[in-house]
C-alpha positions in Angstrom: 23.7 7.4 -4.3 24.5 11.1 -4.0 26.7 12.6 -1.4 26.3 16.1 0.1 29.5 17.7 1.4 27.7 18.8 4.6 25.4 15.8 5.3 25.2 12.1 5.2 24.8 10.3 1.8 21.3 10.5 0.3 20.0 7.2 -0.8 17.7 7.3 -3.8 14.8 4.8 -3.4 12.7 4.9 -6.6 9.1 3.8 -6.4 9.0 0.8 -8.7 6.2 -1.4 -10.0 5.7 -4.4 -7.7 3.9 -5.5 -4.5 3.6 -3.2 -1.5 1.9 -4.2 1.8 0.0 -1.9 4.0 1.6 -3.1 7.3 -0.7 -3.6 10.3 0.2 -1.6 13.4 0.8 -4.0 16.2 -0.1 -3.2 19.8 1.0 -4.7 23.1 -1.7 -6.7 24.8 -3.4 -4.7 27.6 -1.9 -1.3 27.0 -2.4 -0.7 23.3 1.1 0.7 23.2 3.0 0.2 19.9 4.6 -3.3 19.6 7.7 -2.2 17.6 9.5 -5.6 17.9 6.7 -7.3 16.0 6.7 -4.5 13.5 10.4 -5.0 12.8 10.1 -8.7 12.5 7.1 -8.5 10.2 8.5 -5.8 7.9 11.8 -7.7 7.4 9.9 -10.9 6.8 8.0 -9.2 4.0 11.1 -7.5 2.6 12.8 -10.8 2.2 9.9 -11.9 0.0 10.3 -8.7 -2.1 7.4 -6.8 -0.6 7.8 -3.2 0.4 6.1 -1.5 3.3 3.3 1.1 3.5 2.9 2.4 7.1 -0.1 3.9 8.9 -2.5 3.3 6.1 -6.0 1.8 6.5 -4.6 -1.7 7.5 -2.2 0.1 9.8 -5.1 1.9 11.5 -3.7 5.3 10.6 -6.7 7.2 11.9 -6.1 5.7 15.4 -2.5 6.8 15.6 -1.0 10.0 16.9 1.6 11.9 14.9 4.3 10.7 17.3 3.2 7.1 16.8 3.3 7.4 13.0 6.8 8.9 13.2 7.9 6.1 15.5 6.7 3.5 13.0 8.6 5.2 10.2 11.9 5.4 12.2 11.6 1.9 13.4 11.0 0.4 10.0 13.8 2.4 8.4 16.2 1.2 11.0 15.0 -2.4 10.6 15.2 -2.4 6.9 18.7 -0.8 6.9 20.0 -3.3 9.5 18.6 -6.2 7.5 20.4 -5.1 4.3 17.4 -3.4 2.6 18.7 0.2 2.5 17.3 0.6 -1.1 13.8 -0.4 -0.1 11.4 2.6 0.0 8.9 3.4 2.8 5.5 4.8 2.0 3.7 6.5 4.9 0.0 7.3 5.2 -0.5 10.9 6.0 -4.1 11.6 5.3 -5.9 13.4 8.1 -9.0 15.6 8.6 -7.7 18.8 7.1 -5.4 19.9 4.3 -3.3 21.8 6.8 -2.7 18.9 9.1 -2.1 16.5 6.2 0.7 18.8 4.9 2.1 19.0 8.4 2.2 15.2 8.7 3.8 14.9 5.2 6.7 17.1 6.4 7.0 15.1 9.7 7.1 11.8 7.7 9.8 13.1 5.4 11.9 14.1 8.4 11.4 10.7 10.0 12.7 8.8 6.9 9.7 8.1 4.7 10.4 8.3 1.0 6.8 8.7 -0.2 3.5 9.5 1.3 0.0 8.3 0.4 -2.9 10.6 1.1 -6.6 9.8 1.5 -9.4 12.4 1.7 -11.2 12.6 5.0 -14.7 11.3 4.8 -16.0 13.3 7.8 -17.5 15.9 5.4 -18.1 13.5 2.6 -21.6 15.0 2.0 -19.9 18.2 0.9 -16.8 16.9 -0.8 -18.0 13.8 -2.7 -19.7 15.8 -5.4 -17.3 18.7 -5.4 -14.6 17.9 -8.0 -12.9 21.3 -7.6 -12.5 20.9 -3.8 -11.1 17.3 -4.2 -8.7 18.4 -6.9 -7.6 21.4 -4.8 -6.9 19.1 -1.8 -4.5 16.8 -3.6 -2.9 19.6 -5.6 -2.1 21.6 -2.5 -0.8 18.6 -0.6 1.4 17.6 -3.5 2.7 21.1 -3.9 3.6 21.5 -0.2 4.9 18.0 0.6 8.7 17.7 0.6 8.5 14.1 -0.7 6.4 12.6 -3.5 2.7 11.9 -3.0 0.4 9.0 -4.0 -3.4 9.4 -4.2 -5.4 7.0 -2.2 -8.9 6.3 -3.5 -10.9 4.1 -1.1 -14.6 5.0 -1.1 -15.5 2.6 1.7 -13.2 4.5 4.1 -14.2 8.0 3.0 -18.0 8.1 3.1 -18.3 7.2 -0.5 -15.8 9.7 -2.0 -14.7 8.1 -5.2 -12.4 9.8 -7.6 -13.1 9.2 -11.3 -10.5 8.5 -13.9 -10.8 12.0 -15.4 -9.9 13.7 -12.1 -7.0 11.3 -11.4 -5.6 11.9 -14.9 -5.9 15.6 -14.5 -4.0 15.5 -11.2 -1.3 13.3 -12.7 -0.9 15.8 -15.5 -0.9 19.0 -13.5 0.9 18.0 -10.3 4.5 16.9 -10.8 5.0 15.8 -7.2 2.2 13.2 -7.5 3.8 9.8 -8.3 0.9 7.3 -8.3 -2.5 6.2 -7.2 -3.8 3.3 -5.2 -7.2 2.1 -6.4 -8.9 0.4 -3.5 -12.2 1.0 -5.3 -11.3 -2.2 -7.2 -12.5 -0.6 -10.4 -10.5 -2.3 -13.2 -12.1 -0.1 -15.9 -10.9 3.0 -14.0 -7.4 1.5 -13.7 -7.4 0.7 -17.5 -8.4 4.2 -18.4 -5.7 5.8 -16.2 -3.0 3.5 -17.4 -4.0 4.2 -21.0 -2.7 7.8 -20.3 0.0 7.6 -17.7 1.6 4.4 -19.0 1.9 5.8 -22.5 5.5 6.2 -23.5 5.1 9.9 -24.1 3.5 10.8 -20.7 6.7 11.0 -18.7 8.3 13.4 -21.2 5.3 15.6 -21.6 4.4 15.6 -17.9 7.7 15.0 -16.0 7.7 14.3 -12.3 9.4 16.6 -9.8 11.6 13.7 -8.6 14.0 12.9 -11.4 13.7 9.1 -11.2 10.0 9.0 -10.6 7.0 8.2 -12.9 3.3 8.0 -12.2 2.4 4.5 -11.2 -1.1 2.9 -10.9 -1.6 0.3 -8.2 -4.6 -1.9 -7.5 -5.7 -2.0 -3.9 -6.3 -5.8 -3.9 -4.5 -8.8 -5.3 -7.5 -10.3 -7.1 -6.9 -8.6 -10.5 -3.1 -8.5 -10.7 -3.0 -10.4 -14.0 -5.7 -8.3 -15.5 -4.1 -5.1 -14.4 -0.7 -6.1 -15.8 -2.2 -6.5 -19.3 -3.7 -3.0 -18.9 -0.2 -1.6 -18.2 -0.8 -1.4 -14.4 2.1 -1.4 -12.0 1.2 -4.0 -9.3 -0.7 -3.7 -6.1 -0.7 -2.3 -2.6 -2.5 -5.2 -0.9 -3.3 -6.3 2.6 -3.0 -9.9 1.5 0.7 -9.5 1.1 0.9 -9.5 4.9 -0.4 -13.0 5.1 1.2 -14.5 1.9 4.0 -12.2 0.7 5.8 -14.8 -1.4 2.7 -15.9 -3.2 1.6 -12.4 -4.1 5.1 -11.4 -5.1 5.3 -14.6 -7.2 2.0 -13.7 -8.9 3.2 -10.3 -9.9 6.4 -11.8 -11.2 4.4 -14.4 -13.3 2.1 -11.7 -14.6 5.0 -9.7 -15.8 6.6 -12.7 -17.4 3.4 -13.5 -19.4 3.7 -10.2 -21.2 6.6 -11.7 -23.2 5.9 -15.4 -22.7 2.3 -16.3 -23.1 3.1 -20.0 -22.4 3.3 -18.9 -18.7 -0.3 -17.5 -18.7 -2.0 -20.7 -17.5 0.3 -20.8 -14.5 -0.3 -17.1 -13.8 -4.1 -17.6 -14.1 -4.0 -20.6 -11.7 -2.1 -18.7 -9.0 -4.4 -15.7 -9.6 -7.4 -17.9 -8.9 -5.9 -19.0 -5.6 -4.9 -15.4 -4.6 -8.3 -13.9 -5.7 -10.3 -16.4 -3.7 -8.2 -15.9 -0.6 -8.2 -12.1 -1.0 -12.0 -12.1 -1.1 -12.3 -14.3 1.9 -9.7 -12.5 4.1 -10.8 -9.0 3.1 -14.3 -9.7 4.5 -12.6 -10.3 7.9 -10.9 -6.9 7.7 -8.1 -5.7 9.9 -8.9 -7.9 12.8 -9.1 -11.0 10.6 -5.7 -10.3 9.1 -4.2 -9.8 12.5 -5.7 -13.1 13.7 -4.2 -15.0 10.7 -0.8 -13.4 11.5 -1.1 -14.5 15.1 -1.7 -18.1 13.9 1.0 -18.1 11.3 3.8 -16.2 13.0 2.9 -15.7 16.7 2.1 -11.9 16.5 -0.8 -9.9 15.3 -2.9 -9.1 18.3 -6.0 -7.0 18.4 -6.9 -3.8 16.6 -7.0 -0.6 18.6 -10.4 0.3 20.1 -13.0 1.0 19.1 -12.3 -1.6 16.4 -13.4 -5.0 17.8 -11.2 -8.2 17.6 -12.6 -11.3 15.9 -14.0 -13.8 18.3 -12.1 -17.1 18.7 -14.7 -19.1 16.8 -14.6 -16.7 13.8 -10.8 -16.7 13.8 -10.7 -20.5 13.7 -13.3 -20.6 10.9 -11.2 -18.1 8.9 -8.0 -20.2 9.4 -9.8 -23.4 8.4 -11.5 -21.8 5.4 -10.4 -23.8 2.2 -9.5 -20.6 0.4 -7.1 -19.6 3.2 -5.7 -23.1 3.6 -4.9 -23.3 -0.1 -3.1 -20.0 -0.1 -1.1 -21.0 3.0 -0.1 -24.2 1.3 1.1 -22.3 -1.7 3.0 -19.8 0.5 4.7 -22.5 2.4 5.6 -24.3 -0.8 7.3 -21.2 -2.2 9.4 -20.9 1.0 10.5 -24.6 0.6 11.8 -24.0 -2.9 
């Protein structure tokens, strides 16, 4: 912790390998105003399981939030984490918008509000122009990284961007050329892409040849799902930013811990593979129900969750019940509850 003579102490919160959850944004019934009390409870619940928050991402319905609402989320979560004893836990904030200019503006606002890192997705509105234009895509993240006052992660999610899908060559070039970039989230689910990127950025020489702007940072590669955590660990990946961690934070965190352990103790591999199977099946089932399904499960499990903001539709009661009773979900919930009882 460093202290500036004219300001409050500055807490260093390194971005570490592990599990991060894209936190849903909760809304009050009827008004769609922010439900900040549920946000506080949920974030602290996850923090106790060792899962760090990502705010206003896809699961957080970032495109449906105003700037002021995104800032309110950041301030609320920073206060909740600090009050609960998690002052060292970093906050990642989603700041991708329609234009480069507004994205940079939101990066600055997020930093002032207390975010430690931002994650940036390209807008899919003009995907027909951007998807095949490597130079334009590269210029977007390079400019945002250059202008953002806090480190930036690349967010690659073709399903949310009209098919814009960064290849491994472009991501590696950005990692080499932009010292304020500190990672990538691969919600494309492409394990081969993850392997190729890690072969470069996880090499021991990378950080010395291409140092980050932030002294205690490196370039980390996260999967966007929990269903290949064991595989990504053996490819020198760094964990996952996964919506499933909202439903079963202890189970997903345990899987990451087991996967790391197997690197030095292969006798634990069968245990890791077994838990990976449980997590992978549940991740596949719940992901198909999207944001509304995750919120419905949280409502059943913890008494909060609610509906997405319009125009996203909620799940109907019959579908919500079927999701809750699905054997993949029931198995995961049993594992999660068992970990809490230990």
